[in-house]
N, C-alpha and C positions, 0 to 999 in steps of 0.2 A: 959709654955706658948707656946714655939715654936712648940712643938710637937702638940699642939692642933691645931694650926694654920695651921701646915703642913697636919695635917689628914683632917681638914675642906677643904683645898685646893683639896686634893686628892679626897675626896668625890664629890666635885663640877664637877671637871675632869672627872670622872666616869659617873656620871649623864648626863655630856654634850654630851659625847661620846655615852652614851645609847639614847639619845633623837635625835641624827643624825642619828644613826642605823635605829632607829624606823620609821624615816621621810623617809629615803632612801627605806626602805622595805614596805611604806604604800600602800595598794591597790588603784589602779585607780578607777576613779569615773566614771560610764557610763553616757555617755550624755543624757540630757533630752531635749535638743533643737534638736539634730540630732539623728536619730535612722535607723536602716537597717532591712529589712525583709529578707535580703538574709541569707541563711543557712550557720552556721559556722562563721558569721561576728559579731563582737561586736564593737560597737563605744563609745569611751571614751572622756571625756572633756580634751583638750589639758592644758597643764600647760602654765604658763605665758611666760616662755622662748621659748616655741615652738611658742605661738601667736606672740611673737616679732620677731622671726625668720621669720615667715611667711609674716609679714609686709614688713619686709626688701626683702624678696624673691619677692613680688608684685613689688616693685620699681624697682628692677633689670630685672626680667624676663618678667614683663608685662607693665613696664613703657612706652614701645613704643607705646603700643596700648592705652595708656591715663588711665591706671588704677593706684588707688591709694590705701592706706591702708583702706581708708573707704568703698572701694568697696568690702571687704571681708564680705561675708555672714556669714561664719563659720570656724573655725578651729578645727579639731578633730584629735583624734588618732584612727586609723582603724586597727582590728586585725582580722587575719583569723586563726580559728582552724583547723589545719591540713596543708598538702603540697598543694600549689598553683598549679593548672594544668597548663600542658604545653599550652602557648598562652595566660595565663593570666585567671582571675576571673571576671565576671561581678557583679558589686555590686550596688544595690540600696540604695541611701541615702535620706532618708525623712526629709526634713527640710521647715520651713517657709519661706517666702520672695523669693520664686522662683515661677515662673510660665512659662507656655509653650510660647516659643518665645524669652525668655531672653537670652542674650549672655553670657552664662556660661562657665567659664574655670576652670579648677581643677589645683592646684599646689600640686604636690606630692614629698615628701622628702626621696630620696633613702636612704635605710640601708646601701648599700654597699660604697657609695663615701659621703653621707650627703648633695648632691646636689639635689636642687629643679628642677624638670622637668614638663613641661606642658602636661597637659592631656585634650583632647577635649572629652566630654561628648557623649556618643553614643546616649542618649535620655534625653531631658529636657521637663519636664512636670509640671503640677500644683502641687507643692509642693514635688518634687522628682527629682532628678538627679540621671542616671545611666550611670556608666563608667566602662571601664575595667582595672583591675591593674594587673600587673605581679609581684609586691611585695608590701607590706604594710608597712606603717609607718604614719606620720603627713600628714594629707590632709587639704588642705585650699580650700574652695569654694568660688570662686570670681566672681562677676557680672561685666562685662566689659560694657562701653557705648555701646548704640545701634550700631550694624555693619551699615556701611554705603552700601546702596544698589549697587550693581554691575551694571553698564551700559553697556549694549551690543552695542557694535560699530555698528552692523548691523541694530540694532532698530534706531540709530541716523540718519541713512543714509536712507531717504525715496526716494526711485527710484520709479518713475512713468513712466510706460511703455504704450504707447498707441498704440494699433494695429488698424489700418485702415483696413477695409475689404470693397474692392471694389466690389460691386454688379453689374452685368451687367445685365440688363433687356432685352430680347430679345422679341419684339413684333412681333407677326407672323399677317400680315394682310390679311385677307381671303376676297377676294372680291367675295360677293354674286351676284349671277344673278337674276333679277326680273322675277318671274314666268309669262311665255307668251313671255317673250322677249328672242330671241336666241342671243347670243353673235355673234359679228360680227367678221366672220372668214376670209372674203375677200371683195373683192371690190362689192358695190352695182350695181345690174344688172339693165337695162332699161326695166322695167316691162310693161308700157303702150305700148311702140312701138311693144313689142313681142305680146302682147295681139292683137293689131291691125292687125298685120301681120297673125295671126291665125284666126281671123274672116274673113278677105278676102280671105284666102286660103278656108275657109269653103264656104263661098259664092260661089267662082268660082265652086268648086267640084259639089256643088249643082244645078248650073246653068248648068253644063255639063250634069248631070244625067236627068235634065229635057228635054233638048234638045234630047237627045239620046231616051228618051221614046216617045218623039212626032214622 
Protein backbone atom coordinates (compact mmCIF):
# COMPACT_ATOMS: atom_id res chain seq x y z
CA UNK A 1 0.00 0.00 0.00
CA UNK A 2 2.74 2.42 0.96
CA UNK A 3 4.56 1.65 -2.27
CA UNK A 4 1.44 2.38 -4.26
CA UNK A 5 0.90 5.75 -2.58
CA UNK A 6 4.56 6.65 -3.03
CA UNK A 7 4.35 5.77 -6.71
CA UNK A 8 1.25 7.92 -7.20
CA UNK A 9 2.91 10.88 -5.47
CA UNK A 10 5.95 10.51 -7.66
CA UNK A 11 3.83 10.51 -10.80
CA UNK A 12 1.98 13.63 -9.64
CA UNK A 13 5.26 15.44 -9.00
CA UNK A 14 6.61 14.48 -12.42
CA UNK A 15 3.44 15.65 -14.15
CA UNK A 16 3.49 18.92 -12.20
CA UNK A 17 7.09 19.61 -13.16
CA UNK A 18 6.31 18.84 -16.78
CA UNK A 19 3.37 21.23 -16.81
CA UNK A 20 5.51 23.97 -15.28
CA UNK A 21 8.21 23.48 -17.90
CA UNK A 22 5.59 23.47 -20.66
CA UNK A 23 4.08 26.71 -19.38
CA UNK A 24 7.49 28.39 -19.21
CA UNK A 25 8.35 27.37 -22.73
CA UNK A 26 4.96 28.19 -24.25
CA UNK A 27 5.28 30.55 -27.21
CA UNK A 28 4.12 34.16 -26.98
CA UNK A 29 0.90 35.21 -28.62
CA UNK A 30 1.03 37.93 -31.21
CA UNK A 31 -1.13 40.91 -30.36
CA UNK A 32 -4.29 41.49 -32.34
CA UNK A 33 -4.89 44.92 -30.81
CA UNK A 34 -1.44 46.33 -31.56
CA UNK A 35 0.45 45.57 -34.76
CA UNK A 36 3.50 46.99 -36.50
CA UNK A 37 4.29 47.39 -40.21
CA UNK A 38 7.97 47.97 -39.39
CA UNK A 39 10.29 45.36 -40.87
CA UNK A 40 11.75 42.76 -38.45
CA UNK A 41 9.39 43.89 -35.67
CA UNK A 42 6.87 41.61 -33.95
CA UNK A 43 4.36 42.71 -31.32
CA UNK A 44 3.17 40.22 -28.68
CA UNK A 45 0.48 40.39 -26.06
CA UNK A 46 2.01 41.27 -22.70
CA UNK A 47 1.43 38.86 -19.79
CA UNK A 48 -0.51 39.91 -16.73
CA UNK A 49 2.55 40.58 -14.59
CA UNK A 50 3.93 42.94 -17.25
CA UNK A 51 0.64 44.83 -17.39
CA UNK A 52 0.65 45.22 -13.61
CA UNK A 53 4.26 46.44 -13.68
CA UNK A 54 3.32 49.00 -16.35
CA UNK A 55 0.43 50.26 -14.24
CA UNK A 56 2.78 50.77 -11.31
CA UNK A 57 5.29 52.54 -13.59
CA UNK A 58 2.61 54.96 -14.76
CA UNK A 59 2.01 56.05 -11.18
CA UNK A 60 5.70 56.56 -10.45
CA UNK A 61 6.94 57.91 -13.77
CA UNK A 62 3.91 59.87 -15.00
CA UNK A 63 2.00 60.63 -11.82
CA UNK A 64 3.22 64.21 -11.82
CA UNK A 65 1.64 64.67 -15.25
CA UNK A 66 -1.72 63.51 -13.91
CA UNK A 67 -1.59 60.06 -15.52
CA UNK A 68 -3.34 57.06 -14.01
CA UNK A 69 -3.46 53.35 -14.77
CA UNK A 70 -6.74 53.95 -16.63
CA UNK A 71 -4.85 56.13 -19.12
CA UNK A 72 -2.94 53.13 -20.49
CA UNK A 73 -4.04 52.44 -24.06
CA UNK A 74 -2.06 49.21 -24.48
CA UNK A 75 0.81 47.20 -23.02
CA UNK A 76 2.73 44.93 -25.41
CA UNK A 77 6.03 43.11 -25.82
CA UNK A 78 7.92 44.39 -28.84
CA UNK A 79 10.80 42.41 -30.36
CA UNK A 80 13.23 43.17 -33.16
CA UNK A 81 14.73 40.41 -35.29
CA UNK A 82 18.39 41.32 -35.58
CA UNK A 83 20.74 43.90 -34.13
CA UNK A 84 19.29 47.33 -33.50
CA UNK A 85 21.17 49.94 -35.54
CA UNK A 86 23.27 52.53 -33.78
CA UNK A 87 21.06 55.43 -32.86
CA UNK A 88 17.99 53.23 -32.52
CA UNK A 89 15.26 51.94 -34.78
CA UNK A 90 12.07 53.82 -35.57
CA UNK A 91 9.03 51.61 -35.02
CA UNK A 92 5.42 52.24 -35.92
CA UNK A 93 2.72 50.79 -33.66
CA UNK A 94 -0.79 50.60 -35.08
CA UNK A 95 -3.49 50.66 -32.42
CA UNK A 96 -7.00 51.92 -31.92
CA UNK A 97 -7.84 54.68 -29.48
CA UNK A 98 -5.11 57.03 -30.69
CA UNK A 99 -5.62 60.02 -32.92
CA UNK A 100 -3.60 62.94 -34.15
CA UNK A 101 -3.13 65.60 -31.49
CA UNK A 102 -3.33 63.20 -28.51
CA UNK A 103 -0.80 63.71 -25.74
CA UNK A 104 0.80 60.24 -26.05
CA UNK A 105 3.78 59.03 -24.01
CA UNK A 106 5.49 55.64 -24.19
CA UNK A 107 6.89 53.82 -21.17
CA UNK A 108 9.58 51.31 -22.06
CA UNK A 109 11.11 48.78 -19.68
CA UNK A 110 14.82 48.44 -20.31
CA UNK A 111 16.36 45.01 -20.53
CA UNK A 112 19.65 45.97 -18.88
CA UNK A 113 18.30 47.31 -15.58
CA UNK A 114 14.55 46.65 -15.65
CA UNK A 115 13.71 50.32 -15.13
CA UNK A 116 10.92 52.03 -17.04
CA UNK A 117 11.92 55.01 -19.14
CA UNK A 118 9.81 57.64 -20.79
CA UNK A 119 9.91 57.95 -24.57
CA UNK A 120 8.35 60.82 -26.47
CA UNK A 121 6.87 59.65 -29.79
CA UNK A 122 8.26 61.02 -33.03
CA UNK A 123 4.80 61.12 -34.61
CA UNK A 124 1.27 60.63 -33.29
CA UNK A 125 -1.34 60.09 -36.00
CA UNK A 126 -4.80 58.69 -36.43
CA UNK A 127 -4.50 55.08 -35.34
CA UNK A 128 -0.72 54.89 -34.99
CA UNK A 129 2.29 55.97 -32.95
CA UNK A 130 5.86 56.22 -34.25
CA UNK A 131 8.84 56.25 -31.88
CA UNK A 132 12.58 55.49 -31.84
CA UNK A 133 13.89 52.68 -29.60
CA UNK A 134 17.48 51.83 -28.69
CA UNK A 135 16.49 48.48 -27.13
CA UNK A 136 13.25 46.56 -26.97
CA UNK A 137 11.13 44.90 -24.32
CA UNK A 138 7.68 45.73 -22.83
CA UNK A 139 6.15 48.97 -24.03
CA UNK A 140 3.17 50.79 -22.53
CA UNK A 141 1.26 53.35 -24.59
CA UNK A 142 -0.20 56.01 -22.30
CA UNK A 143 -2.56 58.84 -23.20
CA UNK A 144 -1.90 61.78 -20.90
CA UNK A 145 -4.43 64.53 -20.21
CA UNK A 146 -4.33 67.31 -22.81
CA UNK A 147 -1.28 69.49 -22.38
CA UNK A 148 -1.95 73.03 -21.24
CA UNK A 149 -1.25 75.56 -23.98
CA UNK A 150 1.96 77.47 -23.55
CA UNK A 151 1.47 81.15 -22.88
CA UNK A 152 3.85 83.47 -24.58
CA UNK A 153 4.84 86.24 -22.23
CA UNK A 154 5.37 88.57 -25.13
CA UNK A 155 1.82 88.00 -26.37
CA UNK A 156 0.38 88.91 -22.96
CA UNK A 157 2.09 92.26 -22.99
CA UNK A 158 0.38 94.43 -25.56
CA UNK A 159 2.56 97.36 -26.40
CA UNK A 160 0.92 100.14 -28.33
CA UNK A 161 3.32 102.51 -29.96
CA UNK A 162 1.84 105.60 -31.48
CA UNK A 163 3.99 107.45 -33.94
CA UNK A 164 2.94 110.98 -34.59
CA UNK A 165 4.13 112.38 -37.85
CA UNK A 166 4.08 116.10 -38.05
CA UNK A 167 3.35 117.29 -41.54
CA UNK A 168 4.40 120.80 -42.30
CA UNK A 169 2.47 122.36 -45.15
CA UNK A 170 4.23 125.13 -46.95
CA UNK A 171 1.90 127.39 -48.82
CA UNK A 172 3.46 129.41 -51.57
CA UNK A 173 1.39 132.50 -52.19
CA UNK A 174 1.70 133.75 -55.71
CA UNK A 175 0.49 137.24 -56.26
CA UNK A 176 -0.74 137.50 -59.77
CA UNK A 177 -0.90 140.79 -61.64
CA UNK A 178 -4.13 141.72 -63.34
CA UNK A 179 -3.61 142.09 -67.10
CA UNK A 180 -3.38 145.73 -68.16
CA UNK A 181 -2.28 146.91 -64.75
CA UNK A 182 1.37 147.57 -64.13
CA UNK A 183 2.64 146.97 -60.69
CA UNK A 184 3.53 149.96 -58.69
CA UNK A 185 7.30 150.21 -58.67
CA UNK A 186 7.72 153.76 -57.52
CA UNK A 187 5.93 156.95 -56.55
CA UNK A 188 3.04 158.20 -58.73
CA UNK A 189 3.99 161.09 -61.08
CA UNK A 190 1.75 164.27 -61.41
CA UNK A 191 0.62 163.52 -64.99
CA UNK A 192 -1.82 166.43 -65.55
CA UNK A 193 0.63 169.24 -64.67
CA UNK A 194 3.24 167.69 -66.91
CA UNK A 195 0.81 167.54 -69.84
CA UNK A 196 -0.16 171.17 -69.25
CA UNK A 197 3.47 172.25 -69.37
CA UNK A 198 4.01 170.31 -72.58
CA UNK A 199 0.97 172.04 -74.16
CA UNK A 200 2.13 175.52 -73.08
CA UNK A 201 5.59 174.85 -74.47
CA UNK A 202 4.09 173.71 -77.74
CA UNK A 203 1.93 176.82 -78.06
CA UNK A 204 4.89 179.07 -77.35
CA UNK A 205 6.98 177.36 -79.99
CA UNK A 206 4.22 177.58 -82.55
CA UNK A 207 3.69 181.30 -81.77
CA UNK A 208 7.36 182.04 -82.26
CA UNK A 209 7.36 180.33 -85.68
CA UNK A 210 4.35 182.40 -86.77
CA UNK A 211 6.01 185.69 -85.85
CA UNK A 212 9.20 184.69 -87.57
CA UNK A 213 7.44 183.88 -90.81
CA UNK A 214 5.48 187.14 -90.81
